[in-house]
C-alpha positions, 0 to 999 in steps of 0.5 A: 502495529504500523498499518493503523498509522496509515489512516490518520489525516496527517499521514503526509508528515511521516509517510516516507518513513512509515513506507520505509519501515513497512518495506524493511519488514517485508524484506526481512520476512516475505510471509508478511506480504499478504497481511501487509498489502491486505491491510493497506487495501483495508485502509485505502483512502476513499476521498483524499486523492493526495493520500491515495497517491501516497498509498500507490507510491508505497505499493510500488515500493512494496512490489519492488521487494516482494517475491513472485510467490507472494505476489500471486497471493495479493495480485487479485485484490491489488489489481482490483484496487488499482482498477478503481484508482484509474477509473476514478474521476480524479485520475490524471 
């Protein structure tokens, strides 16, 4: 229910609260980590670098709370996306 809210143009208006809710869900049920992170990767912005920074911040918050056993399941697609971010011409 929460993940589709990441694809709207006005995400910046409520992203902090949305990220907080996502992290709360993951703290309560670690098995949601893989579908949540893969869902975020599915909605990852392609042209809006400001939105991409918001997604990276949310991923950072998620990584702070997930268990190592769950990290193993998402590390490859996550690092692929991070590699695309740092190889972007907009990366600073």
